[in-house]
C-alpha positions in Angstrom: 169.7 113.2 -60.7 168.7 113.5 -57.1 169.7 116.5 -55.2 172.4 116.1 -52.5 171.8 115.6 -48.8 172.6 118.9 -47.1 172.6 119.7 -43.4 169.5 121.9 -44.1 167.7 118.9 -45.5 168.9 116.8 -42.6 167.2 119.3 -40.2 163.9 119.3 -42.1 163.9 115.5 -42.1 164.4 115.5 -38.3 161.5 118.0 -37.8 159.2 115.9 -40.0 160.1 112.7 -38.0 159.3 114.4 -34.7 156.0 115.4 -36.0 155.2 111.9 -37.5 156.4 110.3 -34.1 153.8 112.7 -32.3 151.1 111.5 -34.7 152.1 107.9 -34.2 152.1 108.4 -30.4 148.6 109.6 -30.4 147.5 106.5 -32.3 149.3 104.5 -29.8 147.5 106.3 -26.9 144.2 105.9 -28.6 144.9 102.1 -29.1 146.0 101.7 -25.4 142.9 103.6 -24.1 140.6 101.5 -26.3 142.1 98.2 -25.0 142.0 99.4 -21.3 138.5 100.9 -21.5 137.1 97.8 -23.3 138.5 95.5 -20.7 137.3 97.5 -17.7 133.9 97.9 -19.4 133.6 94.1 -19.6 134.9 93.6 -16.1 133.1 96.5 -14.5 130.3 97.5 -16.7 129.7 101.3 -16.5 128.7 103.9 -19.1 131.9 105.8 -18.5 134.1 102.9 -19.7 131.8 102.4 -22.7 132.1 106.2 -23.5 135.8 106.1 -23.2 136.1 103.0 -25.3 133.8 104.5 -28.1 135.9 107.7 -28.2 139.0 105.9 -28.3 137.8 103.6 -31.1 136.7 106.6 -33.1 139.9 108.4 -32.4 141.9 105.3 -33.7 139.8 105.0 -36.8 140.1 108.8 -37.5 143.7 108.8 -37.0 144.3 105.7 -39.2 142.1 107.2 -41.9 144.1 110.2 -42.0 147.3 108.4 -41.8 146.3 106.5 -44.8 145.2 109.7 -46.7 148.6 111.6 -45.9 150.8 108.6 -46.7 148.8 107.8 -50.0 149.9 111.2 -51.4 153.6 110.3 -51.3 153.8 106.6 -51.4 151.8 103.2 -51.3 150.7 102.7 -47.6 152.6 99.7 -46.2 154.0 99.2 -49.6 150.8 97.7 -51.0 150.9 98.8 -54.7 147.4 97.0 -55.3 145.6 99.8 -53.4 144.2 102.2 -56.1 144.8 106.0 -56.1 147.8 105.8 -53.8 151.4 107.3 -54.3 149.6 110.1 -56.1 152.4 112.5 -56.4 155.0 110.1 -57.9 152.6 108.6 -60.2 151.2 112.0 -61.3 154.6 113.7 -61.3 154.5 115.0 -65.0 150.9 116.0 -64.9 151.5 117.9 -61.7 154.5 119.7 -63.4 152.0 120.7 -66.2 149.2 121.8 -63.9 151.6 123.7 -61.7 153.0 125.5 -64.8 149.5 126.3 -66.0 148.5 127.5 -62.6 151.5 129.9 -62.1 151.3 131.2 -65.7 147.5 131.8 -65.8 147.2 133.4 -62.3 150.5 135.2 -61.9 152.0 135.7 -65.3 149.0 136.4 -67.3 149.2 139.7 -69.5 146.7 141.8 -67.5 148.4 141.0 -64.2 151.9 141.7 -65.5 150.9 144.9 -67.2 149.0 146.1 -64.2 152.2 145.5 -62.0 154.3 147.3 -64.3 152.1 150.2 -64.5 152.1 150.4 -60.7 155.8 149.9 -60.5 156.8 153.4 -61.9 160.2 152.4 -63.0 161.2 156.0 -63.9 160.4 157.4 -60.5 162.1 154.6 -58.6 165.2 154.8 -60.9 165.3 158.7 -60.5 165.0 158.5 -56.7 167.6 155.9 -56.5 170.0 157.8 -58.7 169.4 161.1 -56.9 170.0 159.5 -53.5 173.6 160.5 -52.3 174.2 157.2 -50.7 173.2 155.2 -53.9 175.3 157.7 -56.1 178.4 157.2 -53.9 178.0 153.3 -53.9 177.5 153.4 -57.7 180.7 155.6 -58.1 182.7 153.3 -55.8 181.6 150.1 -57.5 182.2 151.3 -61.0 185.5 152.9 -60.1 186.5 149.6 -58.4 185.5 147.7 -61.6 187.8 149.9 -63.8 191.2 148.2 -63.0 189.7 144.7 -63.8 188.2 145.7 -67.0 191.4 147.4 -68.0 193.4 144.3 -67.3 191.0 142.3 -69.5 191.1 144.7 -72.5 194.8 145.7 -72.1 196.4 142.5 -73.2 198.8 142.3 -76.2 197.0 139.3 -77.8 193.7 141.1 -77.7 195.3 144.3 -79.1 196.8 142.3 -81.9 193.5 140.6 -82.8 191.4 143.9 -82.7 194.0 145.7 -84.8 194.1 143.0 -87.4 190.3 142.6 -87.4 189.9 146.3 -87.7 192.3 146.7 -90.4 190.9 143.8 -92.4 187.4 145.3 -91.9 188.4 148.8 -92.8 190.2 147.6 -95.9 186.8 146.2 -97.0 185.0 149.6 -96.6 184.4 151.6 -99.8 185.6 154.8 -98.5 184.7 156.7 -101.5 181.2 155.4 -101.4 180.9 156.2 -97.7 182.1 159.7 -98.3 179.8 160.1 -101.2 176.8 158.8 -99.3 177.7 161.1 -96.3 178.0 164.2 -98.4 174.9 163.2 -100.4 172.8 162.9 -97.2 174.4 166.2 -95.7 173.4 168.2 -98.7 170.1 166.5 -99.6 167.3 169.0 -99.6 169.6 171.7 -98.4 170.1 170.2 -95.1 173.7 171.7 -94.9 172.5 175.2 -95.4 171.6 175.9 -91.8 175.1 174.5 -90.8 176.8 176.8 -93.5 174.8 179.8 -92.1 176.2 179.3 -88.6 179.7 178.6 -89.7 179.8 181.7 -92.0 178.1 183.8 -89.2 180.8 182.6 -86.7 183.6 183.5 -89.2 182.0 186.8 -89.7 181.8 187.6 -86.1 185.3 186.4 -85.7 186.5 188.8 -88.4 184.5 191.6 -86.9 186.3 191.3 -83.5 188.7 194.1 -82.9 191.4 191.7 -81.8 191.1 189.5 -84.9 190.9 192.7 -87.2 194.0 194.0 -85.5 196.1 190.9 -85.9 195.1 190.4 -89.5 195.7 194.1 -90.3 199.2 194.0 -88.8 200.1 190.9 -90.8 198.7 192.2 -94.0 200.3 195.6 -93.5 203.6 193.9 -93.0 203.4 191.8 -96.2 202.0 194.9 -98.2 204.8 197.1 -96.9 207.3 194.6 -97.8 206.2 195.2 -101.5 205.5 199.1 -101.5 208.5 200.1 -99.5 210.6 200.4 -102.7 207.9 202.9 -103.9 208.5 204.9 -100.8 205.0 204.7 -99.7 204.1 205.5 -96.1 203.3 202.4 -93.9 199.9 204.1 -93.1 198.9 203.5 -96.6 199.7 199.8 -96.3 197.5 199.7 -93.1 194.7 201.3 -94.9 195.0 198.9 -97.7 195.1 195.9 -95.3 192.0 197.5 -93.6 190.2 197.6 -96.9 191.0 193.9 -97.6 189.8 192.8 -94.2 186.6 194.9 -94.5 185.9 193.4 -97.9 186.5 189.9 -96.7 184.2 190.6 -93.7 181.6 192.0 -95.9 181.7 189.1 -98.2 181.4 186.5 -95.4 178.4 188.4 -94.0 176.8 188.5 -97.4 177.3 184.9 -97.9 175.9 184.2 -94.4 172.7 186.2 -95.0 172.2 185.3 -98.7 171.9 181.5 -99.6 171.9 182.4 -103.2 175.3 184.3 -103.0 177.4 183.6 -106.0 180.3 182.0 -103.8 177.9 179.8 -102.1 176.4 178.6 -105.3 180.0 177.9 -106.6 181.0 176.1 -103.5 177.8 174.0 -103.6 178.5 173.1 -107.2 182.0 172.0 -106.4 180.7 169.8 -103.7 178.2 168.3 -106.0 181.0 167.6 -108.5 183.1 165.9 -105.7 180.1 163.8 -104.8 179.5 162.7 -108.5 183.4 161.9 -108.9 183.2 159.8 -105.6 180.1 158.0 -107.0 181.0 157.3 -110.7 184.6 158.2 -111.4 186.4 154.9 -111.0 189.9 156.3 -111.2 189.1 158.9 -108.5 187.4 156.2 -106.3 190.6 154.0 -106.6 192.8 156.9 -105.5 190.5 157.5 -102.5 190.6 153.9 -101.5 194.4 153.6 -102.3 194.9 156.4 -99.9 192.7 154.4 -97.3 195.0 151.4 -97.8 198.2 153.4 -97.5 197.0 154.8 -94.2 196.1 151.5 -92.8 199.5 150.0 -93.8 201.5 152.7 -92.2 202.9 151.4 -88.9 203.0 155.0 -87.6 199.2 154.9 -87.4 199.1 151.9 -85.2 201.9 153.1 -83.1 200.2 156.5 -82.6 196.9 154.9 -81.7 198.4 152.5 -79.3 200.2 155.3 -77.6 196.9 157.2 -77.2 195.4 154.0 -75.7 198.4 153.5 -73.4 198.2 157.1 -72.1 194.4 156.7 -71.5 194.9 153.5 -69.7 197.7 154.9 -67.5 195.6 158.0 -66.6 192.7 155.8 -65.8 194.7 153.5 -63.6 196.4 156.3 -61.8 193.0 158.2 -61.3 190.9 155.3 -59.8 193.8 154.7 -57.4 193.3 158.0 -55.8 191.1 158.7 -52.9 189.9 161.7 -54.7 189.4 160.0 -58.0 187.9 162.4 -60.6 186.3 159.4 -62.3 184.5 158.5 -59.0 183.6 162.0 -58.3 182.2 162.5 -61.8 180.1 159.3 -61.7 178.7 160.2 -58.3 177.8 163.8 -59.4 176.4 162.5 -62.8 174.2 160.1 -61.0 172.8 162.7 -58.7 172.3 165.2 -61.4 170.5 162.6 -63.6 168.2 161.5 -60.8 167.4 165.1 -59.8 166.7 165.9 -63.5 164.4 162.9 -63.9 162.6 163.7 -60.7 161.9 167.2 -61.9 160.9 166.2 -65.4 157.5 164.5 -65.5 157.3 164.2 -69.1 160.5 162.4 -69.3 159.5 159.9 -66.6 156.3 159.3 -68.5 158.3 158.6 -71.6 160.5 156.1 -69.8 157.6 154.3 -68.2 155.8 154.2 -71.5 158.9 152.9 -73.2 159.3 150.2 -70.7 155.8 149.0 -71.2 155.9 149.3 -74.9 159.2 147.2 -74.7 158.1 144.5 -72.3 154.5 144.1 -73.4 155.5 142.1 -76.6 157.8 139.9 -74.4 155.0 138.9 -71.8 153.5 136.1 -73.9 156.8 134.6 -75.1 158.3 134.7 -71.6 155.3 133.2 -70.0 155.4 130.4 -72.4 159.1 129.9 -71.7 158.3 130.0 -68.0 155.7 127.3 -68.5 158.0 125.2 -70.5 160.8 125.5 -67.9 158.6 124.5 -64.9 157.3 121.5 -66.8 160.6 120.5 -68.1 162.3 121.0 -64.5 159.6 118.8 -62.9 160.0 116.1 -65.6 163.7 116.1 -64.9 163.2 115.4 -61.2 163.0 111.8 -60.3 159.7 110.7 -58.6 161.6 110.1 -55.3 163.3 113.6 -55.4 160.0 115.3 -56.1 158.3 113.3 -53.4 160.9 114.0 -50.9 161.0 117.7 -51.6 157.2 118.0 -51.3 157.0 115.9 -48.3 159.6 118.1 -46.5 157.9 121.1 -47.6 154.3 120.3 -46.6 154.5 117.0 -44.8 154.9 118.6 -41.4 151.7 120.6 -41.9 150.0 117.4 -43.1 150.7 115.8 -39.8 148.4 118.2 -38.2 145.7 116.6 -40.2 146.5 113.3 -38.4 146.4 115.1 -35.1 143.1 116.7 -35.8 141.8 113.4 -37.2 142.5 111.6 -34.0 141.0 114.4 -31.8 138.0 115.1 -34.0 137.5 111.2 -34.2 137.3 111.0 -30.5 135.0 113.9 -30.2 132.6 112.5 -32.9 132.8 109.0 -31.2 131.6 110.6 -27.9 128.8 112.5 -29.8 127.6 109.3 -31.5 127.9 107.3 -28.2 125.7 110.0 -26.4 123.1 110.0 -29.3 122.9 106.3 -29.4 122.5 106.1 -25.6 119.7 108.7 -25.6 117.9 106.8 -28.4 118.0 103.6 -26.3 116.9 105.5 -23.2 114.0 107.1 -24.8 113.0 104.3 -27.1 109.7 102.6 -26.2 
């Protein structure tokens, strides 16, 4: 289907017509000069008229020859289809598309050229500089913040919520919760991976127990409970405090020992219990059914959906209120995060090198497939054009420049005609 005629195309057509008219006018001038000079040369013989006629004749021949050459690119001159090798572009349209695609893909999209360009591009440094720039960071913050209300309006629709809720519930009901739990615990404890985490947790608990404030609170609570039992024996409250202190000290010591000794009896026992739990999750069908039944009960309870929906509504309300403020926390955080990330990348050459290497490794396998797609797209697009459309577009693009060939052909023809006339006159003059 041909492209529509637009005002821009109309202007290009008018400009081309003006240049064609000028070339035609030059041919007309050459013809008129040839006629006049030939008549005067016969009526009043003189070498000047003969020279003028020779130059006008050569100019006319040169102009007509170049007119034929330019016109033959786009159409049959004077509509004469019998002339060979005319209307070259329309008749070779598909081959032109293939050759054009090959030329672009070979000279501009070949692997070495693309890789060299990507290596010079230094994506990481450009990205870091942009992110660190305060102006870019503020623009990024403004645009992302401005997009939040639209995104919220898209996702905060009741039909979408119902669909996602039903889809999530259906999907979760198909999940083997016991199997997932067993797999997670198995991976966590495989080859003792969890030991470092347990060490840190016990160390934290030990530090917390050794804290004077924690020790005081636990001692007071323990003393109160112990005193409630021993008051009937008329024991002093100080004894209860000492007993509580001993209990707390013993507990602290046990936690410290467990944190420093991975072979501690309690840690070994806990590890055994975890292993038993994993085995039950893996092979005990009754236990697995109980776990999955608990999953189904939780999913079927309306309170869960109501609670999750309330959390979402609160989040949406907060987001909507925040982005509407001139001093939006989200906008400020995006702006700050952009600048911090950019500055961090600018100061970390290793990370920039990693990003650039990752970009190259990601894009390199795509070069050949994308080049083939580009070749196919160009070829297909040219094939889809009608011959008239392609001819019109090319003529409007280069036809104006081609008219200068006609101008030059007329002028150079006149010059060559004059030179030939002078040479021939000289030969006649000096000939014996």
